[in-house]
C-alpha positions in Angstrom: 0.0 0.0 0.0 1.4 3.4 -0.9 2.7 5.6 1.9 0.7 8.9 1.9 2.8 12.1 1.8 1.6 15.7 2.1 3.7 18.6 0.7 2.7 22.1 1.6 4.8 24.7 -0.3 3.6 27.9 -1.8 6.5 28.2 -4.3 5.4 26.1 -7.3 8.9 25.1 -8.5 9.8 23.8 -5.0 6.5 22.0 -4.6 6.8 20.3 -8.0 10.4 19.3 -7.2 9.4 17.7 -3.9 6.4 16.0 -5.5 8.7 14.6 -8.3 11.1 13.4 -5.6 8.4 11.2 -4.1 6.7 10.2 -7.4 7.3 6.5 -7.0 5.0 3.4 -6.8 5.4 3.1 -3.0 4.1 6.6 -2.3 0.9 8.6 -2.8 1.7 12.4 -2.9 -0.7 15.2 -2.2 0.9 18.6 -2.9 -0.8 21.9 -2.0 0.1 25.5 -1.9 -2.0 27.1 0.8 -2.8 26.7 4.5 -6.5 26.2 3.7 -5.7 23.3 1.2 -3.3 21.8 3.8 -6.0 21.7 6.4 -8.5 20.2 4.0 -6.0 17.5 3.0 -5.1 16.7 6.7 -8.8 16.4 7.5 -9.3 13.9 4.7 -6.7 11.3 5.8 -3.6 10.7 7.9 -0.2 11.1 6.3 3.1 9.2 7.0 5.3 12.1 5.9 4.6 15.8 5.9 6.9 18.5 4.4 5.8 22.0 5.1 7.2 25.4 4.4 6.9 27.6 7.5 5.9 30.8 5.6 2.9 30.2 3.4 1.5 32.8 1.1 3.1 35.6 3.1 1.8 34.3 6.4 4.7 34.1 8.9 3.1 31.3 10.8 1.2 29.4 8.1 3.4 26.4 8.2 3.3 26.4 12.0 -0.5 26.3 11.8 -0.1 23.3 9.4 2.1 21.6 12.0 -0.4 22.2 14.8 -3.2 20.6 12.6 -0.9 17.7 11.7 -0.2 17.0 15.3 -3.9 16.5 15.8 -4.8 14.8 12.5 -1.6 12.9 11.6 0.1 12.4 15.0 2.3 9.6 13.8 3.6 11.5 10.8 7.3 12.4 10.3 7.2 16.2 9.8 9.9 18.1 8.0 9.7 21.9 8.4 11.3 23.9 5.5 12.2 27.5 5.8 14.3 30.3 4.2 14.1 32.1 7.6 15.9 29.7 10.0 15.7 31.9 13.1 15.7 30.3 16.5 12.0 31.3 17.1 10.9 29.3 14.0 13.1 26.4 14.9 11.8 26.2 18.5 8.1 26.7 17.4 8.4 24.0 14.7 9.9 21.5 17.1 7.4 22.3 19.8 4.5 21.8 17.3 5.8 18.4 16.3 8.3 18.9 13.5 10.8 16.0 13.5 13.2 17.9 11.3 13.9 21.6 10.6 15.7 22.2 7.3 16.9 25.5 5.8 16.1 26.3 2.2 17.4 25.6 -0.2 17.2 22.1 1.2 19.1 19.4 -0.7 16.7 16.8 -2.2 19.2 14.0 -1.2 18.9 15.1 2.4 15.1 15.1 2.3 15.1 11.7 0.6 17.5 10.3 3.2 15.3 11.5 6.0 12.3 10.0 4.4 14.1 6.7 3.8 15.0 6.6 7.5 11.3 6.6 8.2 10.5 4.0 5.5 9.3 6.4 2.8 10.5 5.7 -0.7 11.7 8.3 -3.1 13.3 8.4 -6.5 16.7 8.6 -4.8 16.0 5.8 -2.2 13.4 3.6 -3.9 13.8 0.8 -1.3 14.0 2.3 2.1 14.5 0.4 5.4 11.4 -0.2 7.5 10.2 2.9 9.3 12.1 4.0 12.3 10.4 5.9 15.2 10.5 9.7 14.7 13.0 11.5 16.9 13.0 15.3 16.8 16.2 16.9 15.4 17.4 19.9 13.6 19.6 20.3 10.5 20.5 23.2 8.3 
């Protein structure tokens, strides 16, 4: 059964690159651009992996709102926070709201694929990941 992945990124080129990264038979990707679409997607089903930009559509805390909703609706998900604004407040807020990883943009696709593989999620780079490991909060930049 495909692993459900949710990508929330308002920059179309980044959203498409991330969706392409996980466009493999073992995953099912939902990619959205807005906080509202993310909330709708989260309400529809649980996800195994969630990648969210912190600033969405100019809202400083849009991605943080996504993480709060994900904590309620997909509590088992591995959450990767992406940001071009890696200040300590964003880092701490992301981790407090359940982000497992905090990555600074531009985030390397190999790094994202490696994190996903550690949690049993396939990608074009790691098509045969190890079985899922429990999520442990950490930060990287």
